[in-house]
C-alpha positions as CSV (number, residue, x, y, z in Angstrom):
1,M,-57.7,-26.2,-34.6
2,F,-54.5,-26.5,-32.5
3,G,-56.3,-28.5,-29.8
4,L,-56.5,-31.4,-32.3
5,F,-52.8,-31.9,-32.1
6,K,-52.2,-32.3,-28.4
7,K,-49.1,-34.2,-27.5
8,S,-49.4,-37.5,-25.8
9,P,-47.9,-38.2,-22.4
10,E,-45.2,-40.2,-24.1
11,E,-44.3,-37.3,-26.4
12,K,-44.2,-34.9,-23.5
13,F,-41.9,-37.2,-21.6
14,R,-39.6,-37.6,-24.5
15,K,-39.4,-33.8,-24.9
16,K,-38.7,-33.4,-21.2
17,V,-35.8,-36.0,-21.4
18,R,-34.4,-34.4,-24.5
19,K,-34.4,-31.0,-22.9
20,G,-32.7,-32.4,-19.9
21,F,-29.9,-33.9,-21.9
22,E,-29.6,-30.7,-23.8
23,A,-29.4,-28.6,-20.7
24,S,-26.8,-30.9,-19.1
25,V,-24.6,-30.6,-22.1
26,K,-25.1,-26.8,-22.3
27,D,-24.0,-26.5,-18.7
28,V,-20.6,-28.0,-19.5
29,M,-20.0,-26.0,-22.7
30,P,-18.2,-23.1,-21.0
31,K,-15.8,-25.6,-19.5
32,L,-14.7,-27.3,-22.7
33,M,-11.1,-26.9,-23.6
34,N,-11.2,-27.7,-27.4
35,E,-9.5,-31.0,-26.6
36,P,-11.5,-33.8,-28.2
37,L,-10.8,-36.5,-25.5
38,S,-11.4,-34.4,-22.4
39,D,-14.3,-32.5,-23.9
40,G,-15.9,-35.8,-24.9
41,L,-15.5,-37.2,-21.4
42,M,-17.0,-34.1,-19.9
43,V,-20.0,-34.2,-22.2
44,Q,-20.4,-37.9,-21.6
45,A,-20.3,-37.3,-17.8
46,A,-22.9,-34.6,-18.0
47,I,-25.2,-36.8,-20.0
48,S,-24.6,-39.8,-17.7
49,T,-25.3,-37.6,-14.6
50,F,-28.7,-36.5,-16.0
51,Y,-29.5,-40.1,-17.1
52,N,-28.7,-41.5,-13.6
53,A,-30.7,-38.8,-11.9
54,M,-33.7,-39.6,-14.1
55,R,-33.4,-43.4,-13.5
56,Q,-33.5,-42.9,-9.7
57,S,-36.2,-40.2,-9.8
58,P,-39.5,-41.0,-8.0
59,E,-41.1,-39.1,-10.8
60,L,-40.0,-41.9,-13.2
61,Q,-41.7,-44.5,-11.0
62,V,-45.0,-42.5,-11.0
63,I,-44.9,-42.0,-14.7
64,G,-44.3,-45.7,-15.2
65,L,-47.4,-46.5,-13.1
66,L,-49.5,-44.1,-15.2
67,A,-48.1,-45.0,-18.6
68,Q,-50.4,-46.8,-20.9
69,G,-48.8,-48.7,-23.7
70,W,-45.3,-47.2,-23.3
71,I,-42.4,-47.8,-20.9
72,P,-40.6,-44.7,-19.5
73,E,-37.4,-46.6,-18.8
74,A,-37.2,-47.8,-22.4
75,I,-37.8,-44.2,-23.6
76,L,-35.1,-42.9,-21.3
77,D,-32.6,-45.5,-22.7
78,E,-33.6,-44.6,-26.3
79,E,-33.1,-40.9,-25.6
80,L,-29.7,-41.6,-23.9
81,N,-28.5,-43.4,-27.0
82,R,-29.8,-40.5,-29.2
83,A,-28.1,-37.9,-27.0
84,M,-24.8,-39.8,-27.1
85,K,-24.9,-40.0,-30.9
86,K,-25.9,-36.3,-31.1
87,Y,-23.3,-34.9,-28.8
88,L,-20.4,-37.3,-29.1
89,K,-19.6,-37.5,-32.8
């Protein structure tokens, strides 16, 4: 029964990107000082670091070559916007 609902490669990629953004934010949480401006900048820097690493990753190029009907770079950009909205309120 569960085999019928396998995730597509696109869904798996989205999940991996979301987890990456979540982990990068989680890494800076202990360093936050309860100051909205500096905390926001630290979170934004963490998100940006992960985003840039993914953009330059050879893995992204391979995924792009194998993708059928979806564009990994566009998904990465969508997930970046989602993460910024989620973590920078």
